[in-house]
C-alpha positions, 0 to 999 in steps of 0.5 A, spaced: 528 498 465 524 503 469 523 502 477 518 504 481 518 504 488 511 503 492 510 505 498 504 503 501 500 500 507 495 494 507 490 498 511 489 503 506 483 503 501 486 507 496 492 502 496 487 497 495 483 501 489 489 502 485 493 496 487 492 491 481 491 497 476 498 500 478 502 493 478 498 492 470 501 499 469 507 497 471 507 491 467 505 494 461 511 499 461 516 493 463 517 497 469 520 493 476 516 494 482 520 495 488 515 494 494 516 498 500 511 497 506 511 503 510 508 505 517 503 510 515 503 514 522 510 516 521 509 519 514 502 523 516 506 526 522 511 529 517 506 531 512 501 534 516 495 529 514 490 527 520 488 520 522 481 520 519 477 520 525 481 527 527 479 530 520 473 535 519 467 532 517 467 536 511 473 532 509 470 525 512 464 526 508 467 527 502 472 521 502 466 517 503 464 520 496 471 519 492 471 511 495 464 510 491 467 513 485 473 510 485 470 503 487 465 504 481 471 506 476 476 500 478 470 495 478 472 493 485 468 491 491 469 495 497 465 497 504 465 504 506 465 502 513 468 496 514 467 492 521 475 492 522 477 499 520 482 502 523 486 496 525 493 495 526 496 493 519 503 492 522 503 484 522 501 484 514 505 489 512 512 486 515 509 479 512 510 483 506 517 485 508 518 477 509 516 475 503 520 480 499 526 478 503 525 471 500 524 473 493 517 472 493 512 475 489 508 479 493 502 482 488 497 476 490 498 476 497 497 484 498 491 484 494 488 478 498 490 481 505 487 488 503 480 485 500 480 481 507 479 488 510 475 492 505 471 486 502 471 480 507 470 484 514 476 481 516 481 483 521 488 484 518 491 484 525 489 478 527 495 473 525 490 467 523 487 472 518 494 474 515 496 466 516 489 464 511 491 469 506 498 467 506 497 460 505 492 461 500 497 465 496 502 459 496 506 461 501 509 457 508 505 462 513 508 459 519 515 461 517 513 468 514 509 470 520 515 468 524 520 472 520 514 477 520 516 478 527 524 478 527 528 484 528 529 484 520 523 485 518 521 490 523 528 494 521 526 494 514 519 497 516 522 502 520 527 504 514 521 504 508 518 509 513 524 513 514 525 513 506 518 515 505 519 521 509 525 523 507 522 523 500 516 527 503 511 522 501 504 525 503 500 518 504 499 511 501 499 509 496 505 513 494 509 511 487 516 514 486 519 514 479 526 517 478 525 520 484 519 523 482 513 522 487 506 521 485 501 520 491 495 516 491 492 511 486 488 517 482 495 519 479 496 512 476 494 516 469 500 521 470 505 516 473 503 512 466 504 519 462 511 519 465 513 512 464 511 513 456 514 519 455 521 517 459 521 525 461 526 528 466 523 527 473 519 533 475 522 537 481 520 542 487 
């Protein structure tokens, strides 16, 4: 069985746009998904990427066009300038880590918490919002939130980030198949090709 590491953060609109398409792709190929929520600022510091507010006007405007293109391509609702963006996704990301540690399925919660930001105009840094989405996904929200604030979840968050830096991840989402990185949800077709062909991984 193929295994795909999924480095992401819940505040990324690109992760939101590609999330369900990626999970469907992995399922179609019988691949196992290893969820790795990470701290995006640490990846940016290594890759040379800039926070959105610090990017040149030309790049910021092009991003808005790309978001509209992919919103249409994926058939998903998305607010281009949500009320609570940027915000700190740390609690939501660590809640996901707590779910992973408990052997729970992460797909529905992650999709819901990203939609909270990009569709519902909610602040995913707010514990009440994270609790709402955990409960709706059928999880014990109080327990998950407690575990999200525990040292183990924080350590895993840091390790995921360090591992993302080690593989030279550029941003979120990054998918890793057999050591080969695919950056961005717009690379899912290429990831699908690699899964279908079972070719040897490309290296720098």
